[in-house]
N, C-alpha and C positions, 0 to 999 in steps of 0.2 A: 190311669188316662188316656184317652186314644192317640195316638200315632197323628203328625200331623199329614195331612192330605195338600200338596200344593194344586190347584187350581187354578186355569188359564181360562181366562174368559177369553173367546174369539168371537168380532160381531163380521160383519156385512152388509153393502147397501151396494144392488149393483150401479148405479147409478151417482153419480156428481150434484145433482139435486137439491139442494136442502142442504146441504155437505157446510154450507158455511154460516147456517144458523145458531143462534147462541145452544141450544138445544136441539139437537136433530135424534135421526132414528140410530146411530153409533151409540149414541149417549144413553137413549131408551135402552136400546139391546144391552147395554154394559152396567144398567142399573138394575133390571129384573134377575139380570146373573147374579150380581152381586147379591139381590135382597137373597135367593135363593142359597144362596153361600153361605152368607149369615145363617140362615134355615137350619142348616146342619155343622154348625160353631159345635155342636155337641157330639159331634162324630169328627173332630178335629177337624175340619175342612177352613181352609186359610186361600182369601183370593190371592193369585202374585199382583201387585203392583206394577209389572209389562204389559205395554197395550199391543193388544193383537186387534188391532181394524184395519181392515178393508174396504176403504171407502172409493167408488165408483170402479170395483171389480167384477164381470159376471161368475155365476158357480160354476159355467159349465167347465172350467179350467181350474185347475190347481197353482197354475202359475202367477200367485198372486204375494207379493212381498210379505204381510203378516201372516200367511200360513205358511209360507217358507220359513219362517225364521219360527211359527211354533216348530213344524217337523224338526228345524234343526234343535229347539230346547229337547224334545222330546228323545230325541236319540241321542243328547247329550245329559238325558235322566236329570232334567229339572223343574218336571211336570207329573203330578199326577192323577188328574182330573181335568179332561178335558169339557167345559162348559157352555153351551151357547147357548141362543132364544129358543131358535127352530133347528131342527135337522137340517133343511134346504141353506141356512145361513153358511154352514160347514163347505158342501156341497150341492150342486144338482146332478152331477154324472153318476149313475149307479157302478161304474167303472172303477171310477176314483174313490168311491166310498170304500169299497170292498178292498183296495189297496192301502186305505188307511186305517180302518178296521184291522187287517191282519198288522199295519205296524202298530197299532194300538195293541193288540193282544200282544206281538213280542214284548214291550216294556212294560207290561202290563199295567196299561193305561185304562181308565175310565170314560166313559164318552157318557154325557147328560145331558138332555134338551129340557128346558126351562117348563118351556108349554104342553112338554111331550112326555111322558113317562116312562123312559126307559133304558132296561137296563142292559149291557153290548157282553155281558158275560155270560148270558143265558140263552141256547138257542133260540126260545121263544120271542125272548127280546130281539134276538138280531134279525129274525123272518120279520117278524112287525115295521122292525127299520129297514126293512128291503122294498116291504109292500109299500110304504110311505113313499123312499125314496122311488120307486117309479115312480109312482103317483108324481114326484117332483120334475126327474125328467120329460115324461107325458108334456106336463106345464112349460120346461122350459120348450122342446120341441113346438108347442101350439104357438109359445109366444114367436119362436123364432119363425116360424112359418109367418104371422102377421104382420112381423119386424119388416121381414124382405117383400109383404105385398103391400106395406107401408112407403118402402122405399120406391118401387116401381112406379109406386103413382106419384110420388114424388116429383121423381125423375122427368117421368112424362110430362111435367107443367115448366120444366127447365131448372130444377133447384139443385143445386151443389148439395149432396148428404156426407159429405164426411171423405177422408183417404187422404193423402199425401196431396200435397195443392202444387198443380205442377209449376214448374219454370214458366215467369211473367205475370201470375197471379198472387194474390193475398189472399186470406182465410174470409168468408165472410163477415161483415160489420153489422154487428145486432143483430135480429133474428129476420136477417132478409133474404139466407140462404143463397144471395151472388157471389161468384168469385170477383173482387175487385181486382180492378188492370193494376200493375206494380210498372209503371210506366219505365223505367230504366230494363229491370228484365223483359220488358217485353217487346223492344229494343234490340236488343242479345239474340231471343226468340227469332225476330223476322231477319236479322244477320246470318243466325246458324242458316235456315230456309235457303238465304242466297247462297250463301257458302257451297251448301251443298249442288245446289244447279251449278254452279260454278265450275265444282272439283269431279263433282258427279261419282264418289267414291266417299263412304261413311268410313273406311280406314285414312284415308286424307283427311278427311272434315276431322277426326279425331285428334288426328296429330297438330291439324292447323290451333284449335281451340284448346289444345294441353299447351301449345308457345302463346295462344295470347293471352291466358292464364285465365277462362272461363270454366269455371264450377258448377258442380250442379247446387240445387234451393238449396238452405241451410236451412235449419228447421231444428227445434228446442221440446222435447217429448215434455209430459206431466210430472216425469219424475228429474228433468231438470239436466237429460241427457242430449247434448249436438250431435242431432245427426247431420248427414250431406255436406256440402260444401268441398265434395271432390272433383276430381275431374272427370269426365262424362266418358264413359267404356260407350263399346259399339252397343252394346243394347239398351243402353239409356238412351241413346243419338236414334237409333232405330224405333224406340218408342213414340221418341219426341217428335221423331218426322213424320208418324201417323197418326199423332193425335187430333181428334176433330173435333177435341174442345178449343183449340186456337180457332175453328172457326164459328166460335161461337153454340157451340152444340156440346149436347149433355148424352153422353152415351152410355148406354145398358144393352148389357149382354152383345145380340147383335145387332141390336137397334140405334140409332141417335135421335135425338129430342132437342129441338129450339129450347136453347138457356135462357136464363135469364142474365147473363154475364156477355157482355161485349167482345165481338172478335177482335183479335190481335194479329192476326196475318190474313190478305186477299186469298180471295177464294183462287184466284187464277195462277199467285205463287204457290198456293198450295198443293193443287190440283198436277200443275206441274212437277212439282217436288212427285207428289204419286206415282205419275207416270214416270219418270226417271228409278225409280224406287221398282216400281214393276218389269221395267224392263232389265234390270241390273240381276232380278229375281229370277227374270226365266235366262238368263246368260247363266246364271248360276248355277240351275235346275239343269241345263243343257250340259253341263259339267259334270254332273252328280255321276252319271254313267263311269268317268274315268277314274272315279276314290276307287271303284272294285278292281283297276288296276294298279292300284298304289297295296301292294301288299303288306308293306310293314306298317299299315299305318294299325295308332295305337301299340306299339310292339318298339318305335321309334323315338331317339330321346338324345338331346346334346351332352355335351360335356354338363352344363351346369344341372340336369336332370329336368331341364324343361321339354314337357313331348313336342315332337316336331309334327305337323302336319299336314297332310299332300296342298297341294297352293299348283294354279294352272294360269299360265300366260300363255297370250299366241304371238306370234312373229308376225313380219311383213306381209309376209304372203299367207298368211290366216294358219301356218301348223301349230300348233300346241305344244309346251313344253310343259314338262311336272317336274313338282320337285319338290322335296319335306324341308317347313319352313320353321322353326322353333316359337310357341308360342309368345314368348315378350312381342316377337317380331310381326307376328301377324297381328296383336294386338295395338300397334304402335307406341310399345314399350322397349325401352333399352334394356337389351338383355347382363346381367351380371357380368361378364366375361365378354368384353367388348373386343378379346380379338380371338374369343371360340370362334368354331363351326353352328352359324345356325339357320343356312340354306344350303342348301345341297340337291345337284338333280337326281330323281328317283331312279331311272332307269341304270345308269352307271352306277350308282350306288350300290342297287341290287343287284347286278351284275358282278360288283366285286363280292356279294356275299356270297353269293350263290354261286359263284366261282370256286370261294373257300371251303365251302360246305362238298362239292361235289366232289373233292379233291380229298379232302379228309374223310369223309363219311360216303363213298360211292353209294354204299343200300340206302342213302335217305329217300331216294325215290323221286318221282317227277318232277315233286315240288319241295327244290330243298331249304326255301326258305320257310316253308311248314313248323320244321324242325325249332325257329329260333322264337324263346319265348322274351327276347326283350335284345336289342341294337342299339349302342353309344356311340357315337358320332364324337371322339375328342380331334381338338387337333394335332396331335398326336400317334394316332391310332385308332383301330375300329373295330369296336370290343362285339363280340356275340356271344347272347348265352343261350344253353340250350340242356336238353332234359342229361345229368349227371352218368345217366346208361349208355350215352355215347363215345366215352371216356377210352375203352380200351379199341374201337377202329381206327377213333382219333391219332392217337396219342405213336405211334408209328410215323404217319405218314406228312410231320411237321418240319416245316423250313426253317432254313436260319430265322429267327430273332422272332420265330411268332412261341405262344405261351399257351398251355392248356390247364390249367388248375380248377380245382371246386371253387364257388363266387364264398367269400367270405361272408358274406351277408345272407347268403342260402345255400345251404352245401348239397343241396339237394340239383346245382344247376350246377354246370363249368362254363365256365369264362374263358371263351377263344380270342388273344388279342393276336390282330395282325399289325404286325409294325409298319403301319405306312403316317406320311403328314401328310393331314389335306390343308390347302392354304387358299387364300383368295388372292387369286390374281386378275387385272382388268376387270371385275364381277362375273368370274368363275371360280369356283372350286376344283383344284390342281390334287389330286393322290402320286406322294412322290414315296417311291419306294415301293416294296413286295413285288406279287408275282408279274409276268410281264402281264400286260392285257392286249387286246382289240386296239389294231390302229388306229389314230385319228389324225388324219391329214389335214390339215392345214391353207385352203382353198388360196387364201390370199398370198401368202408365203410361198410359196408352189409357184404362185403366177408372176412374182416381183421377182426370184428368182431364176424362172424363165427368159421374163425382161432382161434383167443383170449379165446375162448371157450374150443376148442380143445386140446390148450394145457396146459389149466388147468387141472392141476390132482388133485384127491380128497382122502379123505379118508373116511374107511366106513359111515362115518354120512353124507358125503357131502360136508363135508369142505373143504377148498384148503391146501394143502402140499406146507407150506413155503420152506420147503429146495430141494424141487421137480422144483427148479427156473428154468428158459429156458437156456440153454447153451451161448448161441449169443445173443449180444444187442441189435439188432432187435426186436429180439424173448422175448426180457424182455418189451423191450416198446411198442411191441403188444399184452402182454398178461396183460397189465395194460387195454385195452377196456375192460374185461370181470368184471373190477370192476367200470364199469359207473355205475350212476345212475340209476335203472330199470324203470322209466319213461324213462328217455334220451336212453334208449337202445331200448326201445318199439318206441319213436319218429323216431330214424333210419331204423329201419326197417319199420317202414308205412312210410318214405319219410317225415315225419314230422320236420325233425331236423331242429334246430336252425339256419338262415342266417347265410352262411358264413364258416358254421361250415363242414370242410373237414380232410381226413387222416392224410393231412400232419401236420395240427393243433393241430391234439391230438399227435401225434408220438415223434416231436420235443419236448418235456418239458414233464415235472415228471406230475403222474396225481395222484391228491389229493385223500385219501379215503376217507376223508369226502363229503359227496355230498353235504354240504353245501358251501364247499369249492370248488367245484367242477363248482357249480353255479356262484360263484364270479367268478371265474378261464373267462368260457366264458361269463360273462358279460366283464371281460377287452377285451376280442377277441371282443367285437360289437357286440356279438350276443345275445339272449335271451334264458330264463327259453325255457325247453321242452313242456312247458305248453302253448306258446304263438300261436301266429294264423297267426305267420311271414311265410314269403312264398318265392322263389326267382324265378328270370329270368334268365335260361340259354342258 
């Protein structure tokens, strides 16, 4: 008695047209395959009850649900023979067919085409199959060209030829090929255009839309999977604001044609938005050359492991400031660690890292940052990763609190930990601890200190006159600065005042007369005594 051969019957149709009929193309293919299997009953062939039907799926790709199930069952050893009506039902791609034949051979699977007598176990059978498949692939490419020409001609007539339906419209009804306006979504689209003109920034627009709960268009795939309905990201907003479909046009490659659908955005509003987008793009391109002056780009990360990218702002007098900003913050999202450092001034941070590398590895060259493979900005430390080959040169130059060891994740890398704490105060990032850096003079604080001494009246012996207190409350608070500890006043004039110490900090509370109490007050503010080597990054 012949051994049983389990036969999997695979059927496919490229379009969904006619699949709702009582007897469709898939049924006809399966019936022919079943008849062939019955003709081989004496050889032990038996058709498996499982249905491997791909209706509405192109043969140009193997990403088909029934085919994936068939390949999984083959790998699990549940199939002995694969039966198809014609070879192009299995695939029209020569490369895909070669991979499947390799899989069939590996699992000792026979492949049969009902209308074409082939046996993949012989070299001549494979040659014949490859020749036929080459023609099938040629036919697919010719068909693709014909379809592309048809789509181009249809778009010239203003017809919607498929794709993701944009927010503000619904799918065409019947066979009209004209998008249908969704009134509620159309009002949302117009409000988005108006909001962008009001805000002048896609970043700010994204934050507003997220706070208002506006989401992308939701759609359901033919497999029943729900897509969309998510917050609009910056890329989606740029695409929406540039989409000429809202003017009643149908784009095709670099051209647009009058569409059959009505516009939902006024031409004047659309043009104003384009001008604003173009102006912002030109301003962005003008600062692109500054990105080359951000040497840590692609290598710097925050404490959450999120990449930090260079960002630029301009001051009141046109001066440019460069920062490294975490990706969530740039995208308008809330960082995972709300107390972490997610925005740091670039030049000052690079100065800290450069100074550390020059001190620890003097032979690092003119560009010490080039040896760094990764920089991590934590609230309590700055961590620098570099090749492990630098270990011998650096180990003997470490200062108190600094550590240097092989990285736990990658032993080929060294991790240098600089014991500094980074804090945010008054919109500025401060570095507390570590080696002394260059002085940071505060002009407002120095001017206030000098004005305080100018307000102070003294007697012939040079002692302050108590009864000559300033008349206004502001001046009475200001004159307190003249009674700061001498070492603190010298530190202010030298730009070596404690981190975070600002004029606002000193003016909003009474100043103790005892210098020890002043030091305690500064400590409570999170600063340090004026004799420390702390520094700030502004």
